[in-house]
C-alpha positions in Angstrom: 0.0 0.0 0.0 2.8 2.4 0.8 4.5 1.7 -2.5 1.4 2.6 -4.4 1.0 5.8 -2.5 4.6 6.7 -3.1 4.3 6.0 -6.8 1.1 8.0 -7.0 2.8 10.9 -5.3 5.8 10.7 -7.6 3.5 10.6 -10.6 1.6 13.7 -9.5 4.8 15.6 -8.6 6.4 14.5 -11.9 3.4 15.7 -13.9 3.4 19.0 -12.2 7.2 19.4 -12.6 6.9 18.6 -16.4 4.0 21.0 -17.0 5.8 23.8 -15.0 9.0 23.2 -17.0 7.1 23.2 -20.3 5.4 26.5 -19.3 8.7 28.1 -18.4 10.2 27.1 -21.7 7.3 28.5 -23.6 7.2 31.8 -21.7 10.9 32.1 -22.5 9.9 32.2 -26.2 7.7 35.2 -25.4 10.3 37.1 -23.4 13.0 36.4 -26.0 10.9 37.6 -28.9 9.8 40.6 -26.9 13.4 41.6 -26.5 14.4 40.8 -30.1 11.5 42.8 -31.5 12.3 45.8 -29.3 16.0 45.6 -30.2 15.1 45.2 -33.8 12.9 48.4 -33.7 15.8 50.4 -32.2 18.3 49.0 -34.7 16.0 49.8 -37.6 15.6 53.3 -36.4 19.4 53.8 -36.0 19.9 52.2 -39.5 17.1 54.0 -41.4 16.4 57.1 -39.4 12.7 56.3 -39.2 10.5 53.9 -37.3 9.2 50.8 -39.1 5.6 50.7 -40.0 3.2 48.7 -37.7 3.1 45.0 -38.2 0.8 42.3 -37.0 -0.8 40.6 -35.3 1.0 37.5 -36.5 -0.7 35.1 -36.6 -4.2 36.8 -36.8 -5.5 34.7 -34.0 -3.7 33.8 -30.7 -2.6 30.2 -30.8 -4.6 28.4 -28.1 -3.0 25.4 -26.4 -1.0 24.5 -29.5 1.8 25.8 -31.6 1.4 27.8 -34.8 3.4 27.1 -38.0 4.1 30.5 -39.6 3.6 30.9 -43.3 6.4 32.4 -45.5 4.5 35.7 -45.4 4.4 35.6 -41.6 8.1 35.0 -41.4 8.7 38.0 -43.6 6.2 40.3 -41.7 8.9 41.7 -39.5 11.5 42.2 -42.3 11.9 45.9 -41.5 13.0 44.9 -37.9 15.2 42.2 -39.4 13.5 39.6 -37.2 12.5 36.2 -38.3 9.8 34.3 -36.4 10.4 30.9 -34.8 9.6 27.8 -37.0 7.0 26.9 -34.4 5.5 29.6 -32.3 3.1 29.6 -29.3 2.5 33.3 -29.3 1.0 36.1 -31.4 3.4 39.0 -32.1 2.5 42.7 -32.8 4.7 45.7 -33.4 2.9 49.1 -33.3 4.5 52.3 -34.4 3.5 55.3 -32.4 4.2 59.1 -32.8 6.5 59.0 -29.8 8.0 55.5 -30.2 6.7 52.0 -30.5 5.0 49.1 -28.5 5.7 45.4 -29.0 3.0 43.0 -27.7 3.3 39.2 -27.4 0.1 37.3 -26.5 -0.5 33.7 -25.8 -2.7 31.0 -24.3 -0.5 28.0 -23.6 -3.0 25.8 -22.0 -6.0 26.8 -24.2 -8.2 27.8 -21.3 -9.1 31.2 -22.7 -6.9 33.2 -20.3 -4.4 35.2 -22.4 -1.0 36.1 -21.2 0.2 39.4 -22.6 3.8 40.8 -22.5 4.4 44.4 -23.7 7.6 46.4 -24.2 7.7 50.0 -25.3 10.3 52.3 -26.6 10.4 56.1 -26.9 12.6 59.0 -27.8 14.9 60.6 -25.3 15.3 64.4 -25.0 18.5 64.0 -27.2 16.5 62.2 -29.9 17.6 58.6 -29.3 15.2 55.8 -29.4 15.4 53.8 -26.2 13.6 50.8 -24.7 11.3 51.6 -21.7 12.8 50.4 -18.5 10.0 47.9 -17.6 8.3 45.1 -19.4 4.7 44.5 -18.4 3.0 41.1 -18.0 -0.7 40.5 -17.4 -3.1 37.6 -17.7 -6.6 38.5 -18.7 -9.8 36.6 -19.3 -10.9 36.8 -22.9 
């Protein structure tokens, strides 16, 4: 009886650990792409002297509990930022040009429960005219 209880406990703990590790790996994709898109916006501005036009959302719908296979058009969507999308993505990406900078938004629903995770990173112009990333990244989960 004790062995069965121990195996059950290990199974529950193992399942929880695996799902937590999977979620951390998937949220790493969101944070990495947020950083890459923000850095791409700044590089494009320094290279071209202007902000890239708004792009997205890519894909049009947030992937819910599954990965999305980007089309060739999706992969080229962020060409101005010189960013290519992952071969398999679990998030939706948007770059929005604003008069005073830009905002990058990454949205996902890893477990398909309808609660979206949203990461945002902004950038704006300094008094000296440099385009800089905002100091904070925001994260929120919202019910959709």
